[in-house]
Structure formats: structure tokens, C-alpha cells
C-alpha positions in Angstrom: 63.1 7.6 4.8 62.5 4.5 7.0 60.7 6.7 9.5 58.3 8.1 6.8 57.4 4.7 5.5 56.7 3.4 9.0 54.4 6.4 9.6 52.6 5.8 6.3 52.2 2.1 7.1 50.8 3.0 10.5 48.5 5.6 9.1 47.2 3.1 6.4 46.7 0.4 9.1 44.8 2.9 11.2 42.7 3.9 8.3 42.0 0.3 7.3 40.9 -0.5 10.9 38.7 2.5 11.0 37.1 1.5 7.7 36.6 -2.1 9.0 34.9 -0.8 12.1 32.6 1.5 10.0 31.5 -1.4 7.7 28.0 -1.1 6.4 25.4 -2.7 8.6 22.5 -4.0 6.6 19.0 -4.8 7.6 15.6 -5.6 5.9 11.9 -5.7 6.6 8.6 -6.1 4.8 7.0 -2.7 4.6 3.8 -4.3 3.4 3.6 -6.5 6.5 4.5 -3.5 8.7 1.8 -1.4 7.1 -0.8 -4.1 7.5 0.0 -4.4 11.2 -0.6 -0.8 11.9 -4.1 -0.1 13.3 -4.4 3.1 11.3 -4.4 0.8 8.1 -7.6 -1.0 9.2 -9.3 2.4 9.8 -8.2 3.8 6.5 -9.3 0.7 4.7 -12.7 0.8 6.4 -13.1 4.5 5.4 -12.1 3.8 1.8 -14.5 0.9 1.6 -17.4 2.9 2.9 -16.6 5.8 0.4 -16.4 3.2 -2.4 -19.8 1.8 -1.4 -21.4 5.2 -1.4 -20.1 6.0 -4.9 -21.1 2.5 -6.0 -24.6 3.3 -4.8 -24.8 6.4 -6.9 -23.5 4.4 -9.9 -26.2 1.8 -9.3 -28.9 4.5 -9.3 -27.6 5.7 -12.6 -27.5 2.2 -14.0 -31.2 1.6 -12.9 -32.2 4.8 -14.6 -30.5 3.7 -17.8 -32.1 0.2 -17.7 -35.6 1.9 -17.2 -35.1 4.2 -20.1 -33.8 1.3 -22.3 -36.9 -0.8 -21.4 -39.2 2.1 -22.0 -37.5 2.7 -25.4 -37.9 -0.8 -26.4 -41.6 -0.9 -25.6 -42.3 2.5 -27.3 -40.0 2.1 -30.3 -42.8 0.7 -32.5 -45.0 3.7 -31.9 -42.3 6.5 -32.2 -41.3 8.5 -35.2 -37.8 8.4 -36.5 -37.0 11.8 -35.0 -38.3 10.6 -31.6 -36.2 7.5 -31.9 -33.1 9.6 -32.7 -33.7 11.8 -29.7 -34.1 8.8 -27.5 -31.1 7.2 -28.9 -29.0 10.3 -28.1 -30.4 10.4 -24.6 -29.4 6.8 -24.0 -25.9 7.4 -25.5 -25.6 10.5 -23.2 -26.6 8.5 -20.2 -24.1 5.7 -21.1 -21.3 8.3 -21.3 -22.4 9.9 -18.0 -22.3 6.4 -16.3 -18.9 5.7 -17.8 -17.5 9.1 -16.8 -18.9 8.7 -13.3 -17.2 5.3 -12.9 -13.8 6.8 -14.0 -14.3 9.8 -11.7 -15.4 7.6 -8.8 -12.2 5.4 -9.2 -10.0 8.6 -9.3 -11.7 9.8 -6.1 -11.2 6.5 -4.3 -7.6 6.5 -5.3 -7.2 10.1 -4.1 -8.8 9.2 -0.8 -6.6 6.1 -0.4 -3.5 8.3 -1.0 -4.7 11.0 1.4 -5.5 8.4 4.2 -2.3 6.4 3.7 0.1 9.3 3.5 0.4 9.8 7.3 0.5 6.0 7.8 3.4 5.6 5.3 5.1 8.6 6.9 4.8 7.1 10.4 6.2 3.7 9.2 9.1 5.5 7.4 9.9 7.5 10.5 9.9 4.4 12.6 12.2 2.6 10.2 14.6 5.6 10.1 14.6 5.8 13.9 15.3 2.2 14.4 18.0 2.2 11.8 19.7 5.2 13.3 19.4 3.9 16.9 20.9 0.6 15.9 23.6 1.8 13.5 22.2 0.5 10.2 23.6 1.9 7.1 21.0 0.4 4.7 17.5 -1.0 5.2 16.0 -3.0 2.3 12.3 -3.7 1.7 11.8 -7.4 1.2 8.2 -6.9 0.2 9.4 -4.9 -2.9 11.1 -8.0 -4.2 14.4 -6.3 -4.5 16.4 -8.6 -2.3 17.6 -11.5 -4.2 20.1 -12.6 -1.5 20.6 -11.5 2.0 23.6 -12.5 4.0 25.0 -10.8 7.1 21.9 -8.7 7.4 19.2 -8.4 10.1 15.5 -8.4 10.0 14.6 -5.2 11.8 10.8 -5.9 11.7 10.7 -6.7 15.5 12.6 -3.6 16.3 10.3 -1.3 14.2 7.1 -3.0 15.6 8.5 -2.4 19.1 9.3 1.3 18.2 5.8 1.8 16.8 4.2 -0.2 19.7 2.5 -2.6 17.4 1.4 -6.0 18.8 2.7 -9.2 17.4 0.1 -11.2 15.6 -0.8 -14.0 17.9 0.0 -17.4 16.3 -2.8 -19.9 16.1 -2.4 -22.3 18.9 -3.9 -25.8 18.8 -5.1 -27.4 21.8 -3.7 -30.9 22.4 -6.0 -33.6 21.2 -7.0 -36.1 23.9 -7.5 -39.7 22.9 -10.9 -41.1 23.7 -11.0 -43.4 26.7 
């Protein structure tokens, strides 16, 4: 009986030491900062802005047409019959609806383009985070930009490791030249 209890104690001690060695290693980084440092993000933002400007130009053309018809309607309203005014009113209402529908569709198209362009960027960042986590033995990585970390003790900021893995340059801190006193 003494031998069995000794074996059980040794096994429990071994299990406890194994568990202690396999303790969770925690890390964190700001995914928003990581994404902003990736050169692909600047290219995507530029393409999205260009696309948005093109759609805005089309919306402006529609708005100019609407303003012209409204001005024409105001000047001709005194000489038009009630039936003509009714037709003109429906045309203006239809044009307003077309402008409103276009604006919503344009925003949906911009959002879809953003999603399409950012999908590979997000995947690359995620792959980099996973590779660094596995290579360095991290069990959990938290996103500090999501605001989900209220307290972080005994964890590592893995941003430098991920930036190195993705070969992203460090933003250069602004250096100030020493000010010389006038002679």
C-alpha cells in the first residue's frame, strides 16, 4: 500500500510539473496598428478613395441635372398647366429617388471594394500572427486595438516579432536636432 501511494504521489508530482511547464504563454498586439503599417493598406486605401471619387463624380452629375430641372421648373411653373406641373413634379421626385438610390448603391459598392481589397491584407496579417505565435510558443494572442484587454500581466507585446516576420519597417520616430544657443 505504501508503494502504491508513493507511485501515485510521484505521478501527481510529475503531472503537476508537466502542467506547470505547459502553462499558457500570453501575448498581445494592436491589429489596427499592424494593418496600418502594411504597405498593401496604403495601396488599398488609394484604390478605394479613387473609386469613391469616381462614384462621387457620377452623383454630382445627377445632382447638377436635378438642380437644373428644379430651376427650370421654378421659372416655367407660372406658364404651365396643372397637368404639366404634375408630370414635372413626378419627374423631379423620380430624379430625387434615383439620386438617393445611387448614393446607397455607391456606398454598398465602396464597402464591397474595401472588403475585397482588405481580405488578403487581413489574411496576411493573421497568417503572420499565427506563425509568430507558433514559432514562439504562445497559447493566446489578444488584440489590444479591439479594447478587449482590461489588464495584461505576464504577457508579451508580439508586435515587433510580427513586424519582423512580415518584413515591415519600424516607423521612424521624429528626431529633433539640438538647438544651438545664439552666440
